[in-house]
C-alpha positions in Angstrom: -38.8 4.9 -16.7 -41.9 7.0 -16.1 -41.4 9.4 -13.3 -43.4 9.1 -10.1 -45.0 12.5 -10.8 -46.2 11.3 -14.2 -47.6 8.1 -12.7 -49.4 10.1 -10.0 -50.8 12.6 -12.6 -51.9 9.7 -14.9 -53.6 7.7 -12.2 -55.5 10.8 -11.1 -57.2 11.2 -14.5 -60.8 10.1 -14.4 -62.6 8.9 -17.5 -64.7 12.1 -17.3 -61.6 14.2 -17.4 -60.1 12.2 -20.2 -63.2 12.9 -22.4 -62.3 16.6 -22.2 -58.9 15.9 -23.9 -60.2 13.9 -26.9 -57.6 14.2 -29.7 -58.4 13.8 -33.4 -55.8 14.1 -36.1 -56.8 14.3 -39.7 -54.3 14.2 -42.5 -55.0 17.0 -45.0 -52.9 15.7 -47.9 -54.1 14.1 -51.1 -54.2 10.6 -49.6 -57.0 11.7 -47.2 -55.8 9.3 -44.5 -57.7 10.0 -41.3 -56.5 8.9 -37.9 -58.4 9.5 -34.7 -57.4 8.5 -31.1 -60.1 8.4 -28.4 -59.2 9.1 -24.7 -59.9 5.4 -23.9 -57.2 4.4 -26.3 -59.3 3.3 -29.4 -57.7 4.2 -32.7 -59.5 4.5 -36.0 -57.6 4.6 -39.3 -59.8 5.5 -42.3 -58.9 5.7 -46.0 -62.0 6.2 -48.1 -64.3 3.3 -47.3 -61.5 1.3 -45.7 -61.5 1.3 -41.9 -59.1 -0.2 -39.3 -60.4 0.2 -35.7 -58.5 -1.0 -32.6 -60.7 -2.8 -30.1 -58.3 -3.8 -27.3 -54.8 -3.6 -25.8 -53.1 -6.4 -23.8 -49.9 -7.0 -21.9 -49.4 -10.6 -20.9 -52.6 -11.8 -19.2 -53.8 -8.2 -18.7 -56.1 -6.5 -21.2 -58.0 -3.2 -21.4 -61.2 -5.0 -22.2 -60.8 -7.2 -19.1 -60.0 -4.3 -16.8 -56.6 -5.6 -15.8 -54.7 -3.2 -18.1 -55.6 0.3 -16.8 -54.9 3.7 -18.2 -52.6 5.7 -15.9 -51.9 8.8 -18.0 -52.6 10.6 -21.2 -53.7 11.2 -23.8 -50.5 13.2 -24.3 -49.9 15.0 -27.6 -46.8 16.2 -29.4 -45.7 16.8 -33.0 -42.4 16.4 -34.8 -40.6 15.2 -37.9 -38.5 12.1 -38.6 -37.3 10.2 -41.7 -41.0 9.4 -42.6 -42.1 13.0 -42.5 -44.1 15.2 -40.2 -46.3 13.6 -37.6 -48.7 14.2 -34.8 -48.3 11.8 -31.9 -50.7 10.7 -29.2 -49.4 8.7 -26.2 -51.4 6.7 -23.6 -49.8 5.3 -20.4 -51.0 2.0 -19.1 -49.8 0.0 -16.1 -46.8 -1.7 -17.6 -46.4 -0.1 -21.0 -47.2 3.0 -23.1 -49.0 2.9 -26.4 -48.5 5.7 -29.0 -50.0 6.6 -32.4 -47.9 8.7 -34.8 -50.1 10.0 -37.7 -48.3 11.0 -40.9 -49.7 12.2 -44.2 -50.2 8.7 -45.7 -49.2 6.3 -42.9 -49.6 5.6 -39.2 -47.0 4.2 -36.8 -48.1 2.3 -33.7 -45.6 2.1 -30.8 -45.4 -0.1 -27.7 -43.0 1.3 -25.2 -41.9 -0.4 -22.0 -40.7 2.0 -19.3 -39.7 -0.8 -17.0 -38.3 -4.3 -17.5 -40.9 -7.0 -17.8 -40.0 -10.6 -16.9 -41.9 -13.6 -18.4 -44.7 -11.6 -19.9 -46.9 -14.7 -20.2 -50.2 -14.8 -22.2 -52.7 -17.5 -21.1 -54.4 -17.4 -24.5 -53.1 -19.2 -27.6 -51.9 -15.9 -29.0 -48.5 -15.9 -30.7 -47.7 -12.5 -29.1 -47.4 -11.6 -25.4 -48.4 -8.0 -25.9 -51.0 -6.6 -28.3 -51.2 -3.2 -29.9 -52.6 -2.4 -32.4 -55.4 -5.0 -32.3 -57.9 -4.2 -35.2 -61.4 -5.4 -35.4 -61.6 -8.2 -37.9 -61.9 -6.4 -41.3 -65.1 -6.6 -43.3 -63.2 -5.6 -46.5 -61.3 -8.0 -48.7 -57.9 -8.9 -47.2 -54.9 -11.2 -47.3 -51.7 -11.8 -45.5 -48.4 -13.7 -46.1 -47.6 -17.0 -44.4 -45.2 -19.9 -44.3 -41.8 -20.7 -45.8 -41.2 -19.0 -49.2 -44.1 -16.7 -48.0 -47.3 -17.3 -49.8 -50.4 -15.1 -50.0 -53.1 -16.5 -47.8 -55.8 -15.8 -45.2 -55.9 -12.6 -43.2 -58.0 -13.9 -40.3 -55.4 -15.9 -38.5 -51.8 -15.6 -37.5 -49.5 -18.5 -38.2 -46.0 -19.4 -37.0 -43.7 -16.5 -38.1 -46.5 -15.4 -40.5 -49.6 -13.3 -40.8 -47.8 -10.1 -41.8 -47.8 -8.1 -43.9 -51.6 -7.9 -43.8 -53.5 -6.0 -46.5 -57.1 -4.8 -46.5 -58.4 -3.4 -49.8 -61.3 -2.5 -52.1 -61.6 -1.1 -55.6 -60.3 2.3 -54.7 -57.2 1.6 -52.5 -55.6 -0.5 -49.8 -54.0 -0.4 -46.4 -50.9 -2.4 -45.6 -50.1 -3.4 -41.9 -46.8 -4.8 -40.8 -44.0 -4.5 -38.3 -41.7 -1.5 -38.9 -38.5 -2.8 -37.3 -37.1 -5.6 -35.1 -39.2 -7.9 -37.3 -38.1 -11.1 -35.5 -38.9 -9.7 -32.1 -42.6 -9.3 -32.9 -45.4 -11.6 -34.1 -48.9 -11.3 -35.6 -51.7 -12.3 -33.3 -55.4 -13.0 -33.7 -58.6 -13.8 -31.7 -62.2 -14.2 -32.7 -62.6 -10.5 -32.5 -59.4 -8.9 -33.8 -56.2 -9.2 -35.8 -53.1 -7.4 -34.7 -49.5 -7.8 -33.4 -47.2 -7.3 -30.5 -44.0 -8.6 -28.9 -43.6 -12.3 -29.7 -44.7 -14.8 -27.1 -42.1 -16.9 -25.3 -39.5 -14.2 -24.6 -37.9 -14.4 -21.2 -38.1 -10.7 -20.8 -38.8 -7.4 -22.4 -35.9 -5.0 -21.4 -36.5 -1.6 -20.0 -36.8 1.1 -22.7 -37.8 -1.4 -25.4 -40.0 0.0 -28.2 -41.8 -2.2 -30.7 -43.2 -0.4 -33.8 -45.8 -1.3 -36.4 -47.0 0.6 -39.4 -50.1 1.0 -41.6 -49.4 2.5 -45.0 -52.1 3.9 -47.3 -52.2 3.1 -51.0 -53.1 6.2 -52.9 -54.1 4.4 -56.1 -56.2 1.3 -56.9 -52.9 -0.4 -57.9 -51.9 -3.0 -55.4 -48.3 -3.0 -56.8 -48.1 0.8 -56.2 -49.5 0.3 -52.7 -46.9 -2.3 -51.9 -44.2 0.0 -53.3 -45.3 2.8 -50.9 -45.3 0.4 -48.0 -41.9 -1.0 -48.9 -40.5 2.5 -49.3 -41.6 3.4 -45.7 -39.8 0.3 -44.3 -36.6 0.9 -46.3 -36.7 4.7 -45.4 -37.1 3.9 -41.7 -34.2 1.4 -41.8 -31.9 3.8 -43.6 -31.4 1.5 -46.5 -33.4 3.3 -49.2 -30.4 4.7 -50.9 -28.3 1.6 -50.7 -30.3 -1.2 -52.3 -32.0 -0.6 -55.6 -33.2 -3.7 -57.5 -31.9 -2.4 -60.8 -28.4 -2.3 -59.4 -28.6 -5.6 -57.7 -30.0 -7.3 -60.9 -26.7 -6.6 -62.7 -24.4 -6.2 -59.6 -22.0 -9.0 -60.7 -22.1 -12.2 -62.8 -23.6 -14.1 -59.9 -26.7 -11.9 -60.4 -26.5 -11.0 -64.0 -25.1 -14.1 -65.6 -26.7 -17.4 -66.7 -25.9 -20.0 -64.0 -25.7 -23.7 -63.6 -27.4 -24.9 -60.4 -27.2 -28.2 -58.4 -30.1 -27.4 -56.0 -32.7 -29.8 -54.7 -34.6 -31.4 -57.6 -31.7 -30.9 -60.0 -29.8 -33.7 -61.6 -26.7 -33.5 -59.4 -28.3 -32.9 -56.0 -26.8 -35.6 -53.8 -25.6 -37.5 -56.9 -22.6 -39.8 -56.8 -20.7 -41.7 -54.1 -21.3 -41.2 -50.4 -18.8 -39.5 -48.1 -17.0 -41.6 -45.5 -19.6 -40.9 -42.8 -22.4 -42.3 -45.0 -24.4 -39.1 -44.4 -24.1 -37.4 -47.7 -25.6 -39.5 -50.5 -28.9 -40.3 -52.1 -27.9 -40.9 -55.7 -26.4 -43.6 -57.7 -22.7 -43.2 -58.4 -21.6 -43.0 -62.0 -18.1 -41.7 -61.4 -15.6 -41.8 -58.6 -16.2 -38.4 -57.2 -18.2 -35.3 -57.6 -15.0 -33.7 -58.8 -14.9 -36.0 -61.8 -18.6 -35.7 -62.5 -18.8 -31.9 -62.5 -15.5 -31.5 -64.4 -17.1 -33.5 -67.1 -20.3 -31.4 -67.0 -18.2 -28.2 -67.3 -16.4 -29.7 -70.3 -19.7 -30.5 -72.0 -21.0 -27.0 -71.4 -17.9 -25.5 -73.0 -18.1 -27.9 -76.0 -21.8 -26.9 -76.6 -20.8 -23.2 -76.2 -23.4 -22.6 -73.4 -22.3 -19.3 -71.8 -22.6 -20.1 -68.1 -21.3 -17.2 -66.0 -21.6 -18.8 -62.5 -22.3 -22.1 -60.8 -24.1 -23.0 -57.6 -23.0 -25.7 -55.2 -25.7 -27.0 -52.9 -25.5 -28.8 -49.6 -23.9 -32.0 -50.9 -20.3 -30.7 -50.6 -19.9 -30.2 -46.8 -20.2 -32.6 -43.8 -23.2 -32.9 -41.6 -24.2 -34.5 -38.3 -26.8 -36.9 -39.6 -28.4 -38.5 -42.7 -29.9 -36.3 -45.4 -33.4 -37.3 -46.6 -34.4 -37.6 -50.3 -35.7 -34.0 -50.2 -32.5 -32.6 -48.8 -33.6 -32.2 -45.2 -32.0 -33.6 -42.1 -28.5 -33.0 -40.9 -26.8 -29.8 -39.8 -23.4 -28.5 -41.0 -20.5 -29.6 -38.9 -17.8 -27.7 -40.9 -18.4 -25.5 -44.0 -15.7 -27.0 -46.1 -15.6 -29.5 -49.0 -15.3 -33.1 -48.0 -12.3 -34.9 -49.5 -14.7 -37.6 -50.8 -16.5 -34.9 -52.9 -13.5 -32.8 -54.1 -10.3 -34.7 -53.5 -8.3 -31.7 -54.8 -10.1 -29.3 -52.4 -12.6 -26.5 -53.1 -10.1 -23.9 -54.2 -8.5 -26.2 -56.8 -11.9 -27.5 -58.0 -13.1 -24.0 -58.7 -9.9 -22.5 -60.1 -8.7 -25.4 -62.2 -11.6 -27.7 -63.0 -14.2 -25.0 -63.4 -11.8 -22.4 -64.8 -12.3 -19.9 -62.0 -16.0 -19.8 -62.3 -17.8 -17.3 -60.0 -19.6 -19.3 -57.3 -22.8 -19.3 -55.3 -22.7 -21.7 -52.3 -25.3 -23.2 -50.0 -25.2 -23.5 -46.2 -27.8 -24.7 -43.7 -28.3 -24.6 -40.0 -25.3 -25.0 -37.6 -24.9 -28.3 -35.8 -24.7 -28.2 -32.0 -21.8 -30.7 -32.4 -20.1 -28.7 -35.2 -16.4 -27.9 -35.0 -17.3 -24.3 -34.4 -19.3 -25.2 -31.3 -17.0 -27.9 -29.9 -13.9 -25.8 -30.5 -15.5 -22.5 -29.5 -14.6 -20.9 -32.8 -13.6 -18.2 -33.2 -11.5 -18.5 -30.1 -13.6 -17.8 -27.0 -16.9 -17.8 -28.9 -19.9 -19.0 -26.8 -22.6 -20.9 -28.7 -26.2 -21.3 -27.8 -27.2 -24.9 -28.7 -30.5 -26.7 -28.7 -31.5 -30.1 -30.1 -30.6 -29.9 -33.7 -29.0 -26.5 -34.2 -27.0 -23.8 -32.6 -26.2 -20.0 -33.0 -23.3 -18.0 -31.8 -24.0 -15.7 -28.9 -22.3 -12.9 -30.8 -23.4 -13.3 -34.4 -21.5 -10.1 -35.5 -18.1 -11.4 -34.2 -18.6 -14.9 -35.5 -19.7 -14.1 -39.1 -17.0 -11.4 -39.4 -14.5 -14.2 -38.6 -16.3 -16.9 -40.6 -16.5 -15.1 -44.0 -12.7 -14.6 -44.0 -12.1 -18.4 -44.3 -13.1 -19.2 -47.9 -9.9 -18.3 -49.6 -9.7 -19.4 -53.2 -13.4 -20.4 -53.5 -14.3 -17.5 -55.7 -17.4 -17.1 -53.6 -19.6 -14.3 -54.9 -22.9 -15.1 -53.2 -23.6 -17.0 -50.0 -27.0 -18.9 -49.8 -28.3 -19.2 -46.3 -30.8 -22.0 -46.5 -33.0 -23.5 -43.8 -33.6 -20.1 -42.1 -36.9 -21.6 -40.8 -35.2 -24.6 -39.2 -32.5 -22.6 -37.6 -35.1 -20.3 -35.9 -37.4 -23.1 -34.9 -34.7 -25.4 -33.4 -32.7 -22.9 -31.4 -34.6 -22.0 -28.2 -32.6 -18.9 -27.6 -33.9 -17.3 -30.9 -37.4 -17.5 -29.4 -36.7 -16.7 -25.8 -34.2 -13.9 -26.3 -36.0 -10.8 -27.6 -33.2 -9.4 -29.7 -31.1 -12.4 -30.7 -33.0 -13.5 -33.8 -32.7 -10.0 -35.4 -29.1 -9.8 -34.3 -28.5 -13.3 -35.9 -29.7 -12.0 -39.3 -27.9 -8.6 -38.9 -24.6 -10.2 -37.9 -24.9 -12.7 -40.8 -25.5 -9.9 -43.3 -22.8 -7.7 -41.9 -20.2 -10.5 -42.2 -21.3 -11.2 -45.8 -21.1 -7.5 -46.7 -17.7 -7.0 -45.0 -16.3 -9.8 -47.1 -17.5 -8.2 -50.3 -20.1 -10.7 -51.1 -23.9 -10.9 -51.3 -26.5 -13.2 -49.8 -29.6 -15.1 -50.7 -32.2 -15.9 -48.1 -33.6 -19.4 -48.6 -36.6 -21.0 -46.8 -37.4 -17.6 -45.2 -40.5 -16.9 -43.1 -42.3 -13.6 -43.9 -40.5 -12.0 -40.9 -37.1 -12.9 -42.4 -38.0 -11.1 -45.6 -39.2 -8.1 -43.7 -35.9 -8.0 -41.9 -34.1 -8.1 -45.3 -35.4 -4.5 -46.0 -32.6 -3.3 -43.7 -29.9 -5.7 -44.9 -28.2 -4.5 -48.1 -26.2 -7.7 -48.4 -29.5 -9.6 -48.9 -30.0 -9.0 -52.6 -32.5 -11.8 -53.3 -34.6 -14.5 -51.6 -36.1 -17.7 -52.8 -39.7 -17.1 -53.9 -40.7 -20.7 -54.7 -40.4 -24.1 -53.1 -37.7 -26.6 -54.1 -38.0 -27.8 -57.6 -38.0 -31.3 -56.2 -41.4 -30.8 -54.6 -43.9 -31.3 -57.4 -46.7 -29.3 -55.8 -47.6 -28.0 -59.2 -47.0 -24.3 -58.4 -43.2 -24.0 -58.0 -43.2 -21.7 -61.0 -45.8 -19.2 -59.7 -43.8 -16.4 -58.3 -46.2 -13.5 -58.9 -47.9 -13.1 -55.5 -44.7 -13.7 -53.5 -42.7 -11.3 -55.8 -45.3 -8.6 -55.0 -44.1 -8.8 -51.4 -40.3 -9.1 -52.1 -40.0 -6.5 -54.8 -41.5 -3.8 -52.6 -38.6 -4.3 -50.2 -36.0 -4.3 -53.1 -35.4 -8.0 -52.6 -35.2 -9.9 -55.9 -37.5 -12.9 -56.0 -35.5 -16.0 -57.1 -37.4 -18.8 -58.9 -35.6 -22.0 -58.0 -33.6 -23.9 -60.6 -35.3 -26.1 -63.1 -34.9 -28.6 -66.0 -34.8 -26.8 -69.4 -35.6 -30.0 -71.3 -38.9 -31.9 -71.5 -37.0 -35.1 -71.9 -36.8 -37.7 -69.1 -33.4 -37.5 -67.4 -32.5 -40.9 -66.0 -29.7 -41.2 -63.4 -30.4 -37.9 -61.7 -32.0 -37.1 -58.4 -35.1 -36.0 -60.3 -35.7 -37.9 -63.5 -38.6 -35.7 -64.7 -39.7 -35.1 -67.3 -40.4 -31.4 -66.9 -43.7 -30.8 -68.8 -43.5 -27.0 -68.9 -39.8 -26.1 -69.4 -40.6 -22.9 -71.2 -42.8 -21.7 -68.3 -40.0 -22.5 -65.9 -37.4 -20.4 -67.7 -39.8 -17.7 -68.6 -40.7 -17.2 -64.9 -37.0 -17.2 -64.0 -36.2 -14.6 -66.8 -39.0 -12.3 -65.8 -38.2 -12.6 -62.0 -35.3 -10.1 -62.5 -33.2 -12.5 -60.4 -30.9 -15.4 -61.4 -31.7 -18.0 -64.1 -30.4 -21.5 -63.1 -31.0 -24.6 -65.2 -30.1 -27.9 -63.4 -30.1 -30.5 -66.2 -27.8 -33.5 -66.4 -25.0 -33.7 -68.9 -26.4 -34.2 -72.4 -30.0 -33.2 -71.4 -29.8 -29.4 -71.2 -31.8 -27.6 -73.9 -29.2 -25.0 -75.1 -31.5 -23.2 -77.5 -34.2 -22.7 -74.8 -31.6 -21.6 -72.1 -29.9 -19.1 -74.3 -33.2 -17.3 -75.1 -32.8 -15.8 -71.6 -29.5 -14.0 -72.3 -27.1 -12.3 -74.6 -24.5 -14.3 -76.5 -22.0 -14.0 -73.6 -24.5 -15.3 -71.0 -25.5 -11.9 -69.5 -29.2 -12.1 -68.8 -31.8 -9.9 -70.5 -34.1 -8.8 -67.7 -37.2 -6.6 -67.3 -37.1 -3.4 -65.3 -39.1 -4.9 -62.4 -39.8 -8.4 -61.2 -42.9 -10.0 -62.5 -45.7 -9.6 -60.0 -49.4 -10.4 -59.6 -51.5 -8.3 -62.0 -53.7 -5.6 -60.4 -56.6 -7.3 -62.2 -56.3 -10.2 -59.8 -57.5 -8.2 -56.9 -60.9 -7.8 -58.5 -61.3 -11.6 -58.2 -62.4 -13.6 -55.2 -59.0 -15.1 -54.4 -56.0 -13.2 -55.9 -53.7 -15.9 -54.5 -55.0 -18.4 -57.2 -54.9 -15.8 -60.0 -52.0 -16.7 -62.3 -51.9 -13.4 -64.3 -48.5 -11.6 -63.9 -47.2 -8.4 -65.3 -44.0 -6.4 -65.7 -42.3 -4.2 -68.3 -39.1 -2.7 -69.8 -39.0 1.1 -70.0 -35.9 2.8 -71.4 -34.4 5.7 -73.4 -34.9 9.3 -72.5 -38.2 11.1 -73.0 -36.6 14.6 -73.2 -34.5 13.3 -76.1 -37.4 11.6 -77.8 -35.6 8.2 -77.5 -37.8 6.6 -74.9 -39.6 3.3 -75.3 -41.6 0.8 -73.3 -42.7 -2.8 -73.7 -45.1 -4.5 -71.3 -45.1 -8.2 -70.6 -48.2 -10.1 -69.6 -48.2 -13.8 -68.5 -51.5 -15.7 -68.3 -51.2 -19.3 -67.2 -54.7 -20.2 -68.3 -56.2 -17.8 -70.9 -59.7 -19.2 -70.3 -59.7 -17.5 -66.9 -59.8 -14.1 -68.7 -63.4 -14.9 -69.7 -64.4 -14.7 -66.0 -64.1 -10.9 -65.8 -64.1 -7.9 -68.1 -60.4 -7.4 -67.8 -59.0 -4.4 -69.7 -55.4 -4.2 -70.7 -55.1 -1.2 -68.3 -56.2 -3.5 -65.5 -54.0 -6.5 -66.6 -50.7 -4.7 -67.4 -48.4 -2.8 -65.1 -49.7 0.6 -63.9 -47.3 2.4 -66.3 -49.5 1.2 -69.2 -52.4 3.4 -68.2 -50.7 6.4 -69.8 -50.5 4.7 -73.2 -53.3 6.1 -75.5 -52.6 3.7 -78.4 -50.7 0.4 -78.4 -50.1 -2.8 -80.2 -50.6 -6.3 -78.6 -48.2 -9.0 -79.7 -48.4 -12.7 -79.0 -44.9 -14.1 -78.2 -45.7 -17.6 -79.3 -48.1 -17.2 -82.3 -46.6 -13.9 -83.6 -50.2 -12.5 -84.0 -50.6 -8.8 -83.3 -53.3 -6.1 -83.4 -53.7 -2.5 -82.3 -55.3 -2.0 -78.9 -55.9 0.7 -76.2 -55.7 0.6 -72.4 -59.5 0.1 -72.2 -59.5 -2.8 -74.6 -61.1 -5.9 -73.0 -59.0 -9.0 -73.3 -60.9 -12.3 -73.4 -59.4 -15.8 -73.4 -61.2 -16.7 -76.7 -59.6 -13.8 -78.5 -57.1 -15.0 -81.2 -54.5 -12.6 -79.8 -54.6 -14.4 -76.5 -54.1 -17.9 -77.9 -51.7 -20.0 -75.7 -48.4 -21.4 -76.8 -47.5 -25.1 -77.0 -47.4 -25.5 -73.2 -50.8 -23.9 -72.7 -49.9 -20.5 -71.3 -50.2 -17.2 -73.0 -47.4 -14.6 -73.1 -48.2 -11.2 -74.6 -46.3 -8.0 -75.2 -47.8 -4.6 -75.4 -46.0 -1.6 -76.9 -47.2 2.0 -77.5 -47.7 3.1 -81.1 -45.6 6.2 -81.8 -45.6 7.8 -85.3 -47.0 4.5 -86.6 -44.4 2.3 -85.0 -44.7 -0.2 -82.2 -41.3 -1.4 -81.1 -41.3 -5.0 -80.0 -37.6 -5.9 -79.6 -35.8 -9.3 -80.0 -38.7 -11.6 -80.6 -36.6 -14.7 -79.9 -35.7 -13.6 -76.4 -37.9 -14.1 -73.3 -37.5 -10.4 -72.4 -37.5 -8.9 -75.9 -37.0 -5.3 -75.0 -34.6 -5.4 -72.0 -33.1 -2.0 -71.2 -29.8 -3.8 -70.7 -29.9 -4.4 -74.5 -31.7 -1.4 -75.9 -30.7 2.2 -75.2 -32.7 4.4 -77.6 -35.6 4.1 -80.0 -36.3 7.0 -82.4 -39.4 6.7 -84.6 -40.1 8.8 -87.6 -42.7 8.4 -90.4 -40.2 6.6 -92.6 -37.8 4.9 -90.2 -37.4 3.4 -86.8 -33.8 3.9 -85.5 -32.6 1.5 -82.8 -29.5 1.9 -80.6 -28.5 -1.3 -78.8 -25.6 -2.9 -77.0 -24.1 -6.2 -78.4 -21.8 -8.6 -76.6 -18.4 -9.4 -78.3 -19.0 -11.0 -81.7 -22.7 -11.3 -81.1 -25.4 -11.1 -83.7 -28.5 -9.4 -82.3 -31.8 -10.2 -83.9 -34.2 -10.5 -85.3 -35.1 -7.1 -83.8 -38.7 -6.3 -84.8 -41.3 -3.6 -84.8 -44.8 -3.3 -86.3 -45.5 -0.5 -88.6 -49.0 0.8 -89.4 -50.6 -1.8 -87.1 -50.3 -4.5 -89.8 -46.7 -4.9 -91.0 -44.0 -6.8 -89.0 -40.5 -5.6 -89.9 -37.3 -7.2 -88.5 -33.6 -7.0 -89.0 -30.3 -8.1 -87.3 -27.0 -6.5 -86.6 -23.6 -8.0 -85.7 -20.8 -6.8 -83.4 -17.6 -7.2 -85.4 -15.5 -6.6 -82.3 -14.7 -10.1 -80.8 -13.3 -8.7 -77.6 -15.6 -5.9 -76.4 -19.3 -4.8 -76.0 -20.3 -2.4 -78.8 -23.0 0.2 -79.2 -24.7 -0.6 -82.6 -27.3 1.0 -84.7 -30.1 -0.7 -86.6 -32.7 1.0 -88.9 -36.1 -0.4 -89.9 -37.7 1.2 -92.9 -41.4 1.7 -93.1 -41.5 1.0 -96.9 -39.3 -1.2 -99.2 -36.2 0.7 -100.4 -37.5 1.4 -103.9 -40.9 2.7 -102.7 -39.2 4.7 -100.0 -36.8 6.3 -102.6 -39.8 7.1 -104.8 -41.8 8.7 -102.0 -38.7 10.7 -100.9 -38.1 12.0 -104.4 -41.7 12.9 -104.8 
């Protein structure tokens, strides 16, 4: 609490006296971020032509502009250093809270500090926050923010329920990203006709004494929006202490649940609520074709084995456990009453089903919100646990104790990944998660801690933006759903690019939901289809860097399409980063509707002259390229700007031609011709000593660094070092020589039991001509 002397000193400061202690901090680093704080509390953040200026501060119904919130002390200055770097800090004391601005080299932290407990901090306006700082004047620059379940890029001029952050303002030279820095579920974005900002969320019963709520503005030092998001995400991860624990590259191949081809039974898939109902009549929407799920899925597994489809994990959705009410056709309704397999689903039990019928398959399993009449609530499990129940859902008062106990109870399930679905509904239905300032964050932290302690990982499903922000500090959360359920045919369930930009910055893999791999109609399943763009579905999943999960019915799965995503043993071939919205999209009026996505593979070692890179560009409608003078440097990942000479290769037509980073790509160009589903997929590779390495042209990620380890070009040869699965034939492996000749070859691993490092050589000339030139 502020001392009486401080209060007296602060209240004695007149506005005239304050003007004498005006503080201006200017960053002198390359980012040129300028931060100024006026004695009246106004803050201006300037990066080039981008400006964020605060226009007010409020606490409950009291505001600085209205005169009810009064300055009682400050400005007070200090300097220091923390995990984000050196800073200059300016603090102002108001009647009820302190506000502070910490200016770093390329970011600014805004703090609200509450020296005394505040009970029922009501706000008479429609704001979603009960405090406000910073509140920025509505930006005149281009801007966007993230909203909704499976957060989507949208408007920046209004806050929505559990949405509105991160918020980005940008121009052609750079960007500023604004978001919460910590305690993401305790805060909320807020807007008025004059400002956009954030504060402690509305509806809390109290703000405890000593509480600090922090927000951050991060400067992008380059025109690349992807690089800007990476800088912002790095700040959040550094602040949370998780920056060294969670790297996407490690999580992508962490275990077979992440790295292996999977069979999924999610909403919209053939086997989602398929088969006979459970005794309660609350667990069925399909038509039974066999006695139990156990018989059905055992037959499916057998068919996969007979077709030699190398699935490495399975996913069970919500159909296997009991609920407290009926489930709708879309999977909604009903809360879990006990997270165990119903005897009507698996008569032999979950452990036997997994170990015997599925051959010990690694599992991903779904859960939803907790029922207020669940066994855990009615029996106070674990012993003595108090639950906070509302109409439709409940949470344990001590999430850490409950989830530590809970995740020790799945013996024999071979559970690798826990999928927590309906995060939105759990939050919305449980009053305590809104009224208690800290409980929602503790709920997510306790859940993640229990998962991690059990040696598993977790997927967030149906998250709000603030859940994804919280995941930056939760190492157990390796991935989150980036698209709506496959069942909901909104036409854009494949378009992960804009959401992946947000997720990937926080090292959260963006999972594209399961899909049908076949364009055939699949009668008898929950969703009969047909899927009209199966290649787009699996291409997006492969380039997401997360899991790939077809959901076809028995006899309908397209094995040749599915196996283009992986090695012969089912290990996925992934890019080095998730596919994200191309930087070129931000030169257009609405980047959210720009379906141009980019990523890359970059491997080998430059110091050993074995390095390589291949860039991947997805364009859903190539005719949109005619709208702008898009160069390849704009369209591809930022790493491509360092490539002086390259070759562009069309994945579907196999056309190719030499290009440069300033080459303008138009939809009418032959090289941009779409494939049979209407989208264009292009590869770009640098030309080194006449060679442009393309990779496995029959795989969706042709140059995955999980496959290829070294590429050594010379005037006569291209030597390739790669890793093959046991008994696998790799190829065709291709490169273009001289800008006009496609050369390919294959190689086989003779070891049927182990991976093997293999070498492959492509020759620039036919053997006879090469021998003659060498002799000469």
